[in-house]
N, C-alpha and C positions, 0 to 999 in steps of 0.2 A: 643623290645619296643612296647608298646601298645599305639595306638593313640586313645585318648579319645575325644569325641565330645558330645555336648549337643543336645538332641532332643527337639526342641522348641515346638513340637506338643504334648508333654506329657500332659495328661489330668487329671491324678489322683495323688495326693500327700498324702501319709500316714505318720503320725507322731506317736511317741510312745504313746502320751496321747490320741490319737483318736481311736475309736472303730467303724469299718465299718460294715454296715448292708445291706443286700439285702432286699428291701422293698416289692418286689412282692412275693405273696404266703407265707406270714409270718406264721410261726408256733406260738404256744402259747409261746414257749421259746423266740422266737425273739420279740414277743410283750412285754414280761416281761422286756427284755433288753431295749427296746424302752421306756417303762414307767419309768424304773429306771434312764435312761439317761435324760429323760425329767425332772424328779425330781431333778437330780444333776445340770442340767443347770439352774434350778430355784433357786438353792442354798439350797435345802432341802436335805441335806446329810442323815439325819435320815430316811426320807421316801425312798430314793434310797436304803439305806441299808436294810430296812425292805422288800422291793420288792425283792431284790436279795437274801436275806437270805431265804425267803419263797420258792424261786425256786431252791436253791442249793440242797435241799433234794430230789427234783424230778429229779436230774441228769442234770440240765441245765448248760452246760460247760461255756457258756458266762457269766452267773450269777456268777459262781465260780470265773472266772477271774476278773470280775468287783468288786466283794466283796473283793477279795484278794488285789486289788489296793487300796481300801479304807483303808485296814489295813496297807500295807507297805508304804503308803504315809502319814500315821498318820492323815488321814482325819476324823477319829472318835476317841472318847474319850478313849475307851478301845482297842486301836490298839493291835493286836496280830500278831507278825511277824512269829511265828511258824505256826499259822493257815494260814497265807498268803501263806507260802511255801506249806502247805498241799493242800490248795485249788487249787493252780496253778498246782501242780502235778496231782491232780484229774482231772482238766480241760484237761490236756494233755492226760491223760488216756481215757477221754471221746471223744477224737478226736479234741480238740481245739489246733491246732499246734501253733497258735499265742501266747499261754500262755508260750511257750518256750522263747519268747522274754522277758517276765517279769522275768522268772527264771534266764535268763542270766543277767538281770539288778541286781537282788539280789546278785548273785555271783560276779559280777564285782565290786559292791560297798560294799560288805560285810554287807548286810542288813538282819539281822536275821540268817545269815549263815556265816561260815568262808569265807573270801574273796578268790576267786580262779579265776584267769583270764582264766585258761585252761578250767574250767567248764563253765564259762561264754561264752567262744568262742564256746564250743560244743553246748550249748543251742541256741546261736544265729544262729549257723549253721543249726540246725534243723528247726528253725522258718524261716530262709532264704529259705530253701528247700520247705517250705510250701507257699512261695511267699510273705513273709513279707518284704517290702522294708527297713523299719527301722532296722530290724534284719540283713539284708544283708549288710547294711552300717556299722553297729557296728561290725559285724563279720569280714568284710574286714579290718576295722580300727585296730582291735586287731591283726590280722595276720600281717599287715604291720608294726605294732608297736613293734613286737618282732623279734627275730632272726628266720627267716624262710628260708626254702629251696627255690631254684630258682623256682621249680614247684609250691610251696605254694604261693610264691610272685606273679607269673603270674596269678594264679587262683584268688587271692585276688584282683589284679588289674582289672581282667576281671569282677569280681563281682561288684567292685566299678564303673566300666564303665557302666555296665548294670543298676545299681541303679541310676547313674547320668543321663543316657539316659532316664530313666523313669520319670525324673523330681523331684526326691526326694531332697529337698533343702540342707540338710546337706551333702549329697553325692556330689552334685554339688559344694558346697563350699569346700569339701575335695579335689576334683580335682583341684580347684583353689589353694589350699595349695600346691599341688604337682608342679604346674606351678610356683607358687611364690618362692618356695624354690629350685626348680630344683631337687627334689627327684623323681626318677624313670622316670621323663620326662625332656625334655630340658627346662631350666629355661626361662620363658616368663612372666614377670610381667603384661604386658598389657593384655595378654590372661587371666591371673589370674583374673584381674579386670572384664573381661567379665563374667567369671564364678561366681564371687562374686555378681555381679550386678543381674544376673539371679536368684541366690539363694535368694538374698535380696528381689527381687520383689515377690518371692514366700513365704516370711515371715521369712527368716533366718536373724534376726537383727544383729547377730554377723558378718555375711558376710558384711553388710553395715559398721559396725564398722571397719572391717579389711581394707576396701577401704580407710577409713579415715586415718588409720595407715600408709598405703602405701604412701599416699600423705604427711603426716606429717613427716614420717621417710625418705623422699627423696629416696624411692626405685626405682623411675623412673629417678634418676639422680639429681634432685633438689627438695627441699621441697616446697610444695604449701599449706600453712596454710589455705588460704581461701577455697580451694577445700576440704581440710581435715575437716574444720569446717562444710561445707555443708553436707558431708556424716555423720559426727557425729550427726548433728542436725536431719537428717532424721531418724536415728536409735533411738536417744534419745526421739524424739517426739512420738515414738511408745513403749517406756518403757524400752529401753536398758540401764541398769545402767552404764556399762562400757563406753558407748558413752556419757552419761550425764556427767560423770566425765571428760572424755577427752575434751568435749566441754567447760566445766567449766574451765579447766586448760588452754586451748588455749585462751579463752576470758580474763581470769584473768592475764595471763602472758604478755598480750599486753601492753607495757608501754603507748600507746596512747589510751587505752580503755576509752570510755566515761562512764558517769553514767549509761546509759541504758545497755551497755555491761557488766558493773560490776554487775548490778542488775541481769542480766540474768545468769552471772557466779555464783552468790550466789544461785540463785534458782536451777540451775542444780546441783551444788555441794550438796545442801541440799537433793534433790531428790535421788541422787546416794548414799549419806551417809546413808539415811534412808533405802536404799536397801542393806546395808552392804558392799558397795564398800569401802575397807580400804583406798585406795588412796583419795577418796572423803572425808572420815572422817578426814583425815589429812589436806586436803586442807581447809575444812570448819573450822577446828580449827585454822588454820593460818589466815583465813579471820576475825575471831572474835578477833584476836590479832592485825592485821595490819592496822586497821582504813582506809579501802579502799573500800570494797564492802558492808560493814554493820557497824553498830555502835559497837565499841569495847566492848567486854564482856568477861573478863578473865574466868568467871565461865563456860560459854558455851564453850569457847576455851578449857579449861581443860577437860571438859566432852568428847568432840569429839577427842581430842588428846589422852586421856586415852584409848578410844576405839580403835583408830588406833594403839596405842602402843601395845595393847593386841593382835592385828592381825599381829604383827611383822613388823610394819613400823618403821624402825630404827630412822629416823629423828624426829618422833613424840615424842620420849623421851626428846629430847632437847627443843622442843617447849613447851612441857608440863611443863618442869622445869621453863621456863620463865613465863608461866601462873601461876604456883604455887607460884612463887616469888611475883607476883602482888596480889595474893589472900591472902597469909598468910596461915599458917598450918591448922587452923580450917576450913576456907572456902575451902581450897584445899581438905580436907578430905570429906567435904560435897559434893563437885563436884565429887569426886571419888565414893562416895556412890550412887550419882545420876546416874553416868555412869553404875555402877554395876546393879542398878535396871533396867535401860533401856536394858542392856544386857540380864538379866534374862527374862524380859517380851517379848523380841523380837527375841531371838536367835533361836527359833523354826522355824522361817521363812526360807524357803529353800534359801541357798546362798552358794557361793564358795569363798574360800580364796586362793589367788595365792601365798601367802608368808608363808603359814603354811604347814608343812609336814602332808600329809594325811588329810588335811582340818580339823585337830583337833584344836579346839578353846576353850580356857578357859579364864576366866577373874579373874585376881588377882591384 
């Protein structure tokens, strides 16, 4: 059994989206990366692309990696996934070990390449060996998530421990998961909360949401809805859609909720629904039907329930039928077309569906 502890003195946190640079003694290559990053931070994707495109031909491995990211994240109009893969492979060949992290991400998610968890694990392993904390976390998680030998399991736990000790928020939260579930470690929910709190303070909003779940689901022996709401609100205030939905549900489900609470519930449900949280889309549809948190509007109810139903929320079908009855066939068809238009215009926004196999989502 490996005893895992958090090093509170960790000073550096690396995340997948961040690109670290050494500022002293910069080469022209490093300066080009700086210029591109500055343009990207300013919202000028085209300028960043032009800067990195110009430096790719000169063998700038960092520019290759950054340009590849613009392609595989669909940040540019003519995104080319095949080129993204080529650029990353070239970056690795030029000595950029961190580009293995991106290649692992492509294979793990099947972006422009056939999905292969084995290949993803191999690429994450290479980036981990180069010192990339995000890659070490992802590598350990893949190993622990498959049937592994005792030796592989011990090595993955050691890798996760080292990454957690370095203060990498997702790794710290992952250790919290082990304590919460009693997987590989002795179950200790209170200790799990310590890990989640540390990860949340370092920016892992899902960790804050998990603490809310622990209190809401009575994992310490009794439910504490007030504490759950406090943690949900902390994460929701920083943009976590799952927490916004959970807070909306907690507020709306209180039979003694006042008008202020119901108005907050509606606002949070709307925020989460617009961020593609299918539970919030269903809740928002209910709100438009139930004359409690907002003025009844069967058209809006149908739209949101239609979207929730498309994301496999079973109960949404029943509520949508009620809204359709109130609208009549013609207006219901108009509401369906409005939902379809919203789906088409907004579905490119990155999001995850919990109820759909492979996160595949279509609207019909």
